[in-house]
N, C-alpha and C positions, 0 to 999 in steps of 0.2 A: 384644434391642432396648434402646437407651438410654432411660431414663425422662425424663419431662418435668421441667423445672427449677422447678416451682411452689413447692417447699419447700426450695430450696437453702440458705436461711439456717439451716436446722435440721440439715443433714447436709453431709458433705464432698464433694469432687469428686476423682475419680481419673483422671488422664490416662495412657492406656496407649500406649506407643510400640511400634514394630515389634520391637526386640530383646526387650522384656519380654513381648510377645505370644508370641514364640517360646518363651520360658521357660515360660510358662503352659501352652502346648500340650504341651511335652515332659513337664512334671510331671503334667499330667492324663492323658496317654497312659500314663505309667508306672503311675499308680494303677489304671487300667483293666486293664492287662496283668497286674498282680499278682493280680487278683481275678476276671477275666472274659475269655472268649475270643470276642469278636464276630467274625462273618465278614462283616458289613455295617455300615458307619457311615452314618447318615442325618443330614445337616445340615438344620436348620429355617431356611428362607429368611426374611429375607435374612441377618441377622447370624450365624446358626449355620452357614452354608455355609462360611465361611472357616476357622474353627477345626475344623469337621468334616472338611474336606478335608485339613487338615494332620495331624490325629490319625489319619485313615485311612491317610495316607502313612507315618506313623511306625509304625503297627501292621501295615502291609502287608496291608490288606484292602480290599475293594471299597467305593466311596463312591457315595452317591446323595443326592438332595435332595428335600425336600417343602416346598411353599409354603403357609403359614398366615398369616392376617392378621386384624386387627380393622378392620372397615369403618368404624366410628366409635368414638371414644374412650369407654370404659366398657362397650362391648358385648363379648359373648363372641367368641372367635376363630372364624374360619370357614376352611374348606378352599378353597384356590385351585387346587392341582394335586396329584395323587397322586405317590407316590415314583417317581423316574425309573428305578429298578431294583426288581424285585419282591422283597419280603422273605420270600416264601413259603418255609417250611422253613429259615429262617436265624435266627441269633442276632443281634439288632439292638442297636446302640448309638445312641441319639438324642442329638444334640449341639446346644446353643444357646449363645449367648454369655453371656446373663444370664437369670434367671428371678425373677419376683416372686410372683404368685399361683399359678403353675404351671398355669393354664388351658390355655395353648398346648401345654405339654409333655404334659399329660394327653390332650388331643385327638390329638396326634401319636402317642402310645403306643397309644391306642385304635385309631387307623387302622392302625398296624403289625400289631396283633393281628387286626384285621378282614381284613388282606391276607394273613394266614397265617404271620406270624413265630412261631417256636417259643419265643422269649424276647425280652423287651425291657427294656433298662436305659437310664437317662438320665444325661447328663453336661452340666455347664456350666462355663465358665471362672470365672464369678462367681456365688456364691449371695448374692442381694441382699435376700431377704425370708424369709418363713416357710416357703415351699415347700422341701422337702428332696429334691433329686435323689439318685440313687445315688452319683454322684461329682461333686466340684467341686474347683477349684484353690484358690480363695480365697473367704472369706466376708467381705462388707463391705456396709454399708448405703449406700455412696457412690453418687453419680451417676457413671456410667462414660462416659468419652470415648474412643471407639475410634479407632485410627489410620487405618482405611481410609475413613471417611466424615467425618473432621474437616473436610476441605476439600471444598466442593461448588461446582458451577458455577451461578451465578445471573445471568441476563441477560448471559451471555457472560463473566463475571468469576469468578475463583476467590475464594471467601470462606469464612470459618469458619462452619460450620453454625449457624444462629441460636440453637437451643436450647443448643448447646455454648457459644457466645459469652456467652449470658445466664448460664449456670451459672458460667463462669469469672469474669465480672464480679461476681456475687453472692458468690463465694467469695474474691475478691481476688487471683485467679491470672491475670487477663487479661494477656497479653503475656509471661508467664513461659515458660521452656523446657518442652518436652513431658516427660511422665512425672514429674509431681509430684502431690501430693495435699494436701488442706487439713486432714486429720484422720487419726488413727491407724487402721490396719486392725484390725478386730475378729475374734474368734471362732475357732470350731473349724473344722477341715478335714474333708473327706470321707474315704472309705475309703482306707487306706494313707496316713497323714498325713505321712510323712517328706518327700516332695518339696515339698508345699505349705508345710510348716513352714519349709523353707529359703527358699522364695519369699517367704513373709511376712516373714521376717527381712531378706531383701535389699530388699524394698520399703520396710520401715520405715526402713532406712538410706539409702534413695534410690538404691540401686544397681539397674541393669538387666542387668548382666553380671558374671560372676565376675571379681574383680580378677586381673590378670595381672602378674607381676613384670616390672619394667623390664628391657629388654635390656641386658646388660653392655656398658660402654663400653670401647673399646680404649685402651690406654695410648698417649700421644703418641709415645713412643719406638718403639712397635710400628707405629703407623699411618704414620709418615713418618720419613725419616732426620733425624738431629740437625742443627739449623741451624748454619751457620758452618763445617761440615766439607765440603770439596770431595769430590765423588764420585771414586772411583778410576777412572783411565783403563782402558779395555778393553785386554787384552793383544793385540798384533798376532799373527796366525798366522805360524808359522815356515815359511820356504821350504825346500824339500828339493832344489832344483836346484843344479848345480855353478856356482862363480863363473866368470865369463868371464876368460880369460887376459889378462894385461896385456901390452901391446906397448911 
């Protein structure tokens, strides 16, 4: 879940677009694959459902969701609905988009064990505070703007989510293209740091996809016949019949 913008003047803002979101999911899935073999990925609704489903698809394992929320700001998270698939007898990977205190992740992990999971590990796209999950793609203190809820419907109109808009204004990024940030990405990566190290470098350079070489251009002489030279006439087919006798 994206955090409130009350202290945006003291930290940066990271705008995540869809291509970069895909890179994060692939890097995070690779980290997990190198170290763990889950047979069920559980996304924590709402924000964790989207990366969780993508990571489950990459790992080719079952996916389920569990709904937890804070009824009021500052309160402990509460359970809204149990996992949509039973974790009993399974190795579970819990996925959320970000984590701060870790209260939500701890509650979800406790629930998985209560439901009979044999092992539970945790993963997030962004480690944003002191809580240390088992796996993460990037570590940053920034306020995260996600691609799927950047635009919302309010009174029948599509608008930028108010807390996102406030964060962008405070950081001076309002109106700028997506996938920018106002400060450098910090810190260490989670287990298996090679993919995240590449992602961090790409993010610091403002790239969201691997650079691709430009397609070679054809020579004009190859692309079209030279100007000023008439095209050769087609040869007429030869006739094989006899000539008519002259009278």
